[in-house]
N, C-alpha and C positions, 0 to 999 in steps of 0.2 A: 747240262746235257739235254739234248732234244730226244724225245721218245719216238721210236720208229718201228713199223711192222712191215713184213714182206708177205705179199699175197701172190701165189702161183699154184696152179693145179699140178705142175710137173715137180715131183718131189726132188729130183736131182738138181733142177735149176734152182729151186728154193733153197736147198741145202748149200749149194755152191755160193749163192749170194750171201747167205747168212755167215758162212765160214770164211770166205775170202776177203771180206771187208773189215778193216781195222776200225770198228765203230767208235770206240772210246777215243782213239787218236783223232778222229774227225769231229769229235764233239757230240756223238750220238750214243744212245743206249737202245740196243735191240730188245724190245719187250715182248715180241711175239711173232709167229709166222702162221699163216692161214692157207688152206688148200683151195679156197674159192671165195667169191664175194659175199656169199651168204654168211659163212663163218666169220669173215672179216667184219661185217656189220654187227654181228652179235658181240664180237670182241670190242668194237668201238663204243657200243652202248654201255659197256661195263668199265672201260678204261680210257684214260686220257692219252691221246696220241698226237704228236706234232707232225709226223711225216708218214705217208703210206706209199710204199713201192708196190705197184700192182701190174700184173699181166692183163691183157684184154680178153683173150679167148679162154673162158673158164665155164664149167657147168653151173647150173642154178642161177647165179648172179654173176654176170661178166664184169670186166674192168670198167666199162663205160657206165653201167648201172651203179656200180660201187662209187664211181666218181660223182655221179649225179646225186647219190645219197649224201656223200660227204659235202658237196657244194651246197646242198639245201639245209642240212642239219648241223654240220660242224664246219662252217666256212673258213675258220682259222687253221684248219688242218691242211697241210700242203700235200700235193699229189705228184708222184713221178710215175709215168707209164712206160713199160718196156713191152715191145710186141714184135712178132715175126711178120707183121703185116704193115707194109708201107702204103697205106691207102689214104687218100685225101679226106674221105668222110670221117675216118677216125680222128684225123688231125683237127678237122673243124669242130668236132664234139669236144675234143680235148681243150681247145681254146675256149669254148663256151663254159666249160666247168673249171676254168682257171688252173688247168694242169701246169705245173712248173716246167716239166720237160717230157719229151716224147722220144724214147730211145728204141732203136731197132735191135732185135736179137740177132746174133748172140751179143750180150753186153759183157765187156771185160771189167775186171775189178778196177783197173786204172780209170776207165771211162766213167764208171759209176761213182768212183771216189771224187773225180773232178766235179761232177754234177752235185754231189752232196756237199762238197766244200763251198761251191758257189751258193748253194741254197742256204747253208748255215750263215754265210756272210749276209745274205738278204734278210734272214730271220733275225739276226743280231741287230741289224739296223732298224727293223720294225719294232723289235722289243725295246730298243733304246728310245725310239721316238714315243712309243706308248708310255714308257716310264716317265719320260720328260713331260708328256701331257698330264699324266697323273699327278706329278709333282706340282706342276703349274696350277692344276685344278685344286689341289690340296691347299696351296698357298692362297689362291684366290678365295676359296671357301673360308679359310681361316681368317683372312683379312676382312672378308665380308661379315663373318660371324662377329669379329671384334668390333667392326664399325656399327653393326646392328646393336650389339650389347652396349656400346658407348652411348649411342643415341637414346636407346630406351632407358638406360640408367639415368641420363640427364632428365628424361621425361618424368620418371617416377620419383625423382628426388627434387624436382622443381628447380633445377639449376638454370633454366633459361625461360624466357617469356614464351607465350603461346605462338607468336609469329615465327620466332627463331626455330622453335622445336618442330613446328609443322613443315618448315622448309627442309630441315634435316630429315624428317620422316619421309617426305616426298623423294628425296635423293636416294634413299635406300628402298624405295618402293612400298612403303607402308602408309596406308590411308586410314586415319582414325576419324570417322565422321559418324559417330554413334550417339545414342541418347544417354548412355551410362557406361561407366567403367569401374573396374575394381582390380586391385593388385593382390597377388598371392605370393607368398615366400615359402620356399621348400628348404627345409633343413635336413641334412643327412647325418646319421649317427657318426660320431667321431671315430678316427682310426685308433687302434689300440695304443694305450700309453706306454706299453712295453717296447714299442718300436722306436727306432731312432727318429729324430725330428724330420730328417730329410725323407726317410721312407714314409713317415706318417703324412707328410705334405703330398707326396706323389700318390699315395693311396687315396687320400681325401679328394685330390683333384680328379683322379680316375673315377671314383665313385660318383662324383657330381657330374662328370661328363656323361656317364651312363644314365643318370637321372634326367639330365638335360635331353638326351636323345629320345628316351621313352616319353617324356613329357611333351616334347616338340611333336612327336609322331601323333600322339593322342589329340593334342590341341589343334594341330593342322588338319587332321581328319575331321574334327568337329567344327572347324572354321569358327572358333569363338575367341581367338586371341593370339598373342605372340609370346614366345618363350625365349628367354636369354639367360646367360650365365655371366656373372661378373667376377672380379678378382677375389672377392671374399668367399668364393667357392659356394655360394648359394645360388639356387635356381629361382628365377622370377617368372611370373606369368602376368601379363597385362590382359585381363578379360575385357571384352566389349560386347554390348548388347543393345538392342532397341526395345527390349521387353524386360525391364528390371525385375518386376514381380515374379514372372515365370522363371527368370534366370537364377533366382536365389537357390532353388533346388538343383538346377543344372550345374552351376559352378561347383557346388558341394559334391555332386555325383562325379563330376570330372576329376576332382581332386582325389576322391575315394578310388577311382579307377587307376589314376597314376600311382597312388600308394600301393594298391593291390598288385598292379603289374610289376612294379619295381621289386616288391617283396617276393613275387613268384619267380622272377628271373634272376634275381641277385641275392635275395635273402636280406636285403638292407631294410632297416626300419626308418620310416620318414615321419616327420612332423610338419604339417602344412598349416600356415596361418593365412586366412583370407581376410582382406581388408574391407572396410565399409564402401558403399557406393559413392561415387562422385559423378557429377554431370558435365564436367568440362575437363579437358586434358590439362588445363592450367591448375586444377585442384588435385592432380594425381598424387602429389606428395602426401596429402591427408590420408588417402587410402593406403599408401605405403606405410605410413606411421602406424595406422591401426592394424595392418597386416603383421608388422613386426611385433606389436603388442600382443596380438593373437598368438604369434609364434612363441613368444616368451611364456604365455600361459601354457601352451602345449608342452614346452620344454620343462616347465616346472611341475606340471601335473602328470605328464608322461603317459597317462592312460587315455588321453583324448588326442587322437592322432591328427584329426582335421578340425581346426578351431576356426569358426566363422564369426567374425565380429558382429555381423548383422543379427546373429541369433543370440548374442551375449548381452546386448545393451540392457535388457531388463533384469538380468541375473547378477550383474556386477554390484557388489556392496562395498561401502567404504570401510566397514569394520566388522569384526566378529568377536563374540565373547567366549573365551576358552578358559576363564579363571577357575570355573568349577572342575573342568578336566585337569587343570594343573594341580588342584588340591587333591583330587582323587589319585592322580599319578604319584604325588609325593607320599600319600598314605600307602599305596600299593608297593612302593619301593621300600618303605619302612618295614612292611610286613613280608617283603620278599615274595610277593604273589605275582608270578610271571604272567599269567593269563590276564590279570587285571591291569598290569603294566601295559601289555600290548593293547588291550581294549581301550584304555584311557588315551593312549597316543593315537590310535587309529580313529577314535571318535573326534578328537581335535583336528586331525588331518582332514577328515571328511567334511567338517564344518568349514575349514579354510578353502577346500576345493569347491564346495557347493556355493560358497559366497563369491567365488572368482576374485578373491582379494588380489590387488595389484601385486605382481610377482616380487617386487622389491620388499613389500610389506610382509610377505609370507615368512621371510627370514626373521623379522622381528617377532612375529607370533611364535614361531618355533623356538626362538631363543628365550622367549618368555616362558614357554613350557619347560625348556631345559633348566632355566634358573630355579624353578620350583624344586627340581631334583638336586641341582648343584648345592643348594643350601644345606641339604642333608649330609653332604660330604664332609662338612666341618667336624662331624662327630667321629670320623675315622682316624684312628691313630696311625702314624706312618703312612699317610695317604698315598704318597708318590710310589711306594713299593707295593701297595695293595691294589690300586686301580690302574689298569693298563692305559685306558684313554683318559688323558688329563682334562681338567675343566676347560682350560683355554683352548685346547685342541678340539674339544667338542664344539664350542661356539664357532671356531674357525671353520670346521667341517660343515656345520649347518649353513654358514654364510656362503661357502663356496660350492655347495652341492649343486649338481645340474638339475635336480628335481626334488620335489617335496618328499617323494617316497625314499630317495636316497638319504636325505637329511633325517627323516623319521627312523630309518634303519640305524643310523649312528646313535640317535637318542635312545632307541630301544636297547642297543648293546651296552651303552653306558649305564642305563637304568638297571639292566640285569646284573651287571658287574657290581654296581653300588648296592643293590639289594643283597647280593651274596656277601659283600664285604660287611654290611651292617649286621647281618645275621652272624657272620663269623666273629665280629667284634663282640656281640652279645655272648656268644659261646665262649670266647676267650676270657671275657670278664667273669663269667660264671665258673669257668674251669679254674680260674685263679683260686677260688675258695677251696676247691677240692685239693689242689696242689699244696696250698698253705696248710690245710688240715692234715694231709698225709705227712708233710714235713714235721709238723708239730707232733703227730702221733709217733713217728719213728724216733724222735728225740725224747719224748716224755711218756713212752708206753708204760713205764714203771710207776706212774702217778696213779694211786688207787682211786682218785676222784675223777679220773678221765672218763667221760661218757659223752653221749650224743648231745645232751643239754649243755654240758660243760664246753664242748668245742663250738657249738652254735653261739653261745654267749661270748666266747672268746673272739669269734669272727664277726659277730653282729649280724647274723643272718637267721632267717626262720628255719625251724627244723624241717618242715616239708620241702622247702626250696633246696636246702642244703642236701637233704637225703637224695633228692632226684639228681642234683648235679654230681654228687659224689658217686652215685651208682652208675650214671652215664659215663663218667670219666674212668672209673676203675673196675666196672662190672662186678662189684660187690658192695655190700653196705659198709657203713663206717664201723659198726660193731664187729662185723666179720673180719675186717682188716685189722682191728684192734686185737681180737682173739688170735688171728693168724700170726701177727708179729710177736705177741706175748708167748705163744706156744713155740715159735721158732727160736726165740731167745732162751726159753726154758730148756729145750732140747740141747742147745749149745752148752748151757751151764751143767746139765746132767752129764754130757759127754766129756767135759773138760775139768770138772771140779768134783769134790767129795762133799759138797754142801748137802745139808739135810733137806727134806721135802718142804718144810715150812720156810726154810731160808730161801730156797729157790722161788717159792710162791711169793714171798715178800719182795724179792728183787724184780719180779716181772709184773708187779702191781696188784697182787691178790692179798687181801687182808685175812681171808679164810682159807687155810690149807686144804680143808676138805673140799671146798668148792673148786679150788685149783686142780685137785686130783680128778674130779669129775670132768672138768673142762679138758684136761690133758688127755684123758682116756677117750673122750668124744672126738678129739682132734686127731689122735694117733692110733687109737684102737688098743692102747696099753696104758696101764697105770704108770706113774712116775717110777715106782720101784721095779716094775717089770721092764720098763725101757732101760733103767740104769743097769739092771742085771744083764741085759742083752748087749749093751754097748760098752760096759766097763769090763 
């Protein structure tokens, strides 16, 4: 539907035109009507309009002034004039302002409908042509972008000799005649693993296209290189300069700007690896290799978002010693000290990061750290049901983690679980003594020799250790349990038999009836005789 407004100072004429034309049938939508050119201009400044039907003679701003405004400011808007004046001067002005038609009043609905039908056909043809041009331009730009990407990818990978690559660069209008070059690789955070593979691919491609556009705009504005995107969904930059020393900070600053701009507009997190300098386009593959190495550092460390290999050469080490950290970690797990577990792991991770160990080797160091903990797991009975993360799974997760921090997170969780399990194992082992003692007590409470020393000798455990374990398990001392069980059994005998006081005392483990009576009254508040009289 094309949007149209009617402008006429005569309200009856305006209403007649608005009401007597079947706008939707003709392919139009009537979006407004105005009483003069001034109000029409105000409407046009706030709304998109395709066609203006206007009278000429109106107060404030007449139809010709309105046509001039439209011709100057919104030339794509079509104009149809209707007027009661058949004057040549008006007609000449109408031609100057590209007015579609000049109708003399009174204008019939049929006549205006014919004009509008003809105008729609004309606008349809223009729109079709415009869309065709846009499609062709899009295809051209896409092909040109693909060609540019293909040539530059061959350049940075060293797939062709210098003569061949320069010829192809000339064909796409890129001239590389500078003193030094370096390659940067931009990695975008991956799509969510919860999405289906096809959706993840589309999202990843879309994200990288956004990153490409932002990067291309910044690099083009600075005039310091070329940006392209390849099928691996990474964005590449070929930097060029005639002042390598000065450019070291500039290239880092440009990458920081790209990263910050992308983050601001999309929320995406980037990791950018910048390769070392090369001084011939024939050596560009070496810069690419070091850029990818830098990118891997960034992906593993994850807290360094722009990694510049020119700044790393003196920091990279072949090895790092974390054996002391591994020993401290194992001890912390044994003692189930969570803060020390975390400190030991974080200190080892810091050493690995600070040494810029080759990304592939970081896995070996983290697995070495993990092995010191895994050795402790052998002491856990029924390991598979106690520890949620299995030993083999831990090593696999460390090997496949996208960053050191992610791998360290798995190791921390495993260590926490193992520490709890070891503590629980100790507690279970100690609790067994209490359970065995209670079982023996319930079966042998009538043994007059039963005592704390007796049970500890029976179990082979020290009195102090046993006393603490028993109290923690049953919330009463061993002797309190013994007296409680003996008194409970004595009450049962008093309630259900006619046994004498000394006979009951003997049956519940007392050799002295008098001492039994004292103990019974202390436990129940009554002597055995008083209790017997009450219950019998």
